[in-house]
C-alpha positions, 0 to 999 in steps of 0.5 A: 499499499502506498500512504501519501499525505494530502499535500503530496498528493495534491502537489502530484495532481497539480503538476500533471494538470499544469503540464498537460498536455504533455506528460509530467513526471518526477519522484517523491524522495523519502528516507532510505529504508522508510517507504515514507514518501516525504518530498516531492521533486517535479522534474522536467519531461525531456521529451516534451510529449503527450505520449512519452516522458524521460527525465533529462539525464542531467537533472536526473543525476543531480536529483539522485546525488542530492538523495544520496547526500540527504540519505533518500531514495525515490519512494515514488516515480510518477508520471501522467498519461494524457489520453489514456487511463492510469495504467503502465504502458509497455514502455513504462513497464520495460523502463521501470528500473527501480523495483522498490519504488511505487510507480503512480500514474495520474491520467489527465485525459478528463478534466472533471474525473481524477485517475491516481493509481499506484503500482509496483513494477518488478521484472516486468510484473505490474501489480496494483496497490491501493492508496491511502491519502492520509489527512493532515494532522491538525495542531492542538 
């Protein structure tokens, strides 16, 4: 199960909508070994395409180095689909290189509906998992 706080969920959705009609992409970093998604890192889609995304290699290197410096890992790797459902394509599956990451897909094909789904992808096998959005805790 993927657990996200409301602010992280909102940030991923906002990025997907902002980049539409191109696919948006990014990661959510978290402390190594915790599976806690804590820091959203929107990235540029180097392809600037409505049907494909690719992290810019220089930006990806910088982000991964920063995560190393902060003892973080990519807990979530996310991107949007602009005209299809939120389900990994054959290309998404073939390029999934982080077996411990949650792969989040957001479909922006309908402006009035939210499709936000999470998957585990390992060795070409796709498994959908539930997503729990946790409400922010109120101050006392």
